[in-house]
ZAMARGU-4260 file (C-alpha; in steps of 0.2 Angstrom, whole numbers, plus 5000, padded with zeros to 4 digits):
<rodrens>
0) 4818/5479/5038 | 4802/5475/5027 | 4787/5472/5035 | 4791/5454/5029 | 4805/5450/5036
5) 4797/5458/5056 | 4784/5444/5055 | 4778/5427/5052 | 4770/5436/5034 | 4789/5435/5029
10) 4784/5416/5030 | 4768/5417/5020 | 4777/5426/5008 | 4790/5415/5003 | 4777/5402/5004
15) 4774/5393/4985 | 4757/5395/4992 | 4757/5413/4993 | 4750/5418/4974 | 4738/5404/4974
20) 4721/5405/4970 | 4714/5390/4979 | 4704/5387/4996 | 4721/5384/5008 | 4714/5377/5024
25) 4732/5372/5032 | 4736/5379/5049 | 4756/5380/5046 | 4750/5396/5038 | 4743/5405/5051
30) 4753/5416/5062 | 4759/5404/5075 | 4747/5413/5091 | 4734/5412/5078 | 4733/5394/5074
35) 4736/5388/5093 | 4722/5397/5098 | 4714/5388/5083 | 4718/5373/5090 | 4713/5377/5107
40) 4696/5380/5102 | 4694/5366/5092 | 4699/5355/5107 | 4687/5364/5117 | 4673/5362/5103
45) 4676/5344/5104 | 4674/5342/5124 | 4661/5348/5121 | 4654/5335/5107 | 4657/5347/5092
50) 4669/5345/5077 | 4674/5356/5069 | 4686/5356/5053 | 4696/5372/5048 | 4690/5377/5031
55) 4701/5390/5025 | 4718/5397/5032 | 4728/5410/5019 | 4720/5417/5006 | 4728/5427/4992
60) 4724/5443/4984 | 4720/5432/4969 | 4706/5422/4977 | 4702/5437/4988 | 4694/5445/4972
65) 4685/5426/4968 | 4675/5431/4983 | 4675/5449/4984 | 4666/5446/4965 | 4655/5430/4975
70) 4648/5442/4989 | 4655/5430/5002 | 4666/5445/5007 | 4666/5465/5009 | 4684/5466/5004
75) 4690/5467/4988 | 4710/5469/4988 | 4715/5457/5003 | 4710/5452/5019 | 4714/5447/5038
80) 4717/5431/5030 | 4728/5435/5018 | 4743/5440/5034 | 4738/5424/5042 | 4726/5431/5059
85) 4712/5423/5051 | 4704/5407/5048 | 4687/5397/5044 | 4680/5382/5056 | 4664/5374/5048
90) 4657/5361/5061 | 4654/5343/5055 | 4643/5333/5059 | 4643/5312/5050 | 4658/5317/5041
95) 4649/5332/5029 | 4654/5349/5033 | 4637/5360/5041 | 4635/5376/5036 | 4616/5380/5042
100) 4613/5382/5061 | 4617/5392/5077 | 4638/5398/5079 | 4637/5405/5095 | 4647/5392/5102
105) 4660/5399/5093 | 4658/5414/5094 | 4660/5408/5113 | 4674/5401/5112 | 4683/5414/5101
110) 4682/5426/5116 | 4688/5412/5129 | 4704/5407/5118 | 4708/5428/5111 | 4701/5428/5098
115) 4689/5440/5087 | 4672/5430/5080 | 4663/5436/5064 | 4646/5435/5070 | 4647/5450/5080
120) 4663/5456/5076 | 4669/5455/5098 | 4656/5466/5100 | 4641/5455/5103 | 4629/5473/5109
125) 4635/5484/5093 | 4622/5478/5076 | 4632/5474/5062 | 4627/5474/5044 | 4640/5459/5039
130) 4639/5441/5048 | 4653/5431/5045 | 4648/5416/5054 | 4662/5404/5054 | 4675/5420/5053
135) 4688/5420/5067 | 4704/5434/5068 | 4716/5438/5078 | 4715/5457/5073 | 4702/5469/5084
140) 4692/5477/5066 | 4699/5494/5073 | 4718/5487/5067 | 4712/5482/5050 | 4718/5495/5042
145) 4736/5496/5050 | 4739/5478/5048 | 4734/5480/5029 | 4742/5495/5027 | 4758/5483/5034
150) 4762/5495/5048 | 4757/5486/5060 | 4759/5465/5067 | 4752/5455/5080 | 4763/5450/5093
155) 4764/5436/5103 | 4754/5446/5120 | 4742/5452/5105 | 4725/5449/5113 | 4710/5459/5102
160) 4700/5463/5117 | 4712/5475/5123 | 4711/5485/5106 | 4689/5483/5110 | 4693/5492/5125
165) 4704/5507/5122 | 4696/5509/5108 | 4678/5504/5104 | 4668/5501/5090 | 4654/5512/5087
170) 4650/5511/5070 | 4640/5496/5060 | 4654/5486/5050
</rodrens>
């Protein structure tokens, strides 16, 4: 079996959106465990009177390159979005996205629901060279290379914080 046949990624590979250069905000293109956690975060935030919208889920290689060229991402070819294990959420006030302000609440909720927040990459006490306050992913940074090389994909029970305990990041991202 190929990597695509073994994982939810096969659904993404067969989607007509696989090569789409547009921004996609569909939770259907997130791996089910990731999608469930994102839904829980959105609900928990709503209970705190914080309203969130899904800004982007799946990202094609073409879109990744466009964002890299604009300086919006540090990864040129693919990122965790491409594999259905990441999404970007934005706070909504008065029916408009709010990009400014403190998104630490998202980091707190991400940790509760087992996702890594791009504001600290799961390591709040480690300085990071790249902060992405709207980003959540179900993949420890230490696993990204294996994911990108299609050698690993998260199973249902995967907890990225267990990877951080086993192999903490000691350098800046």
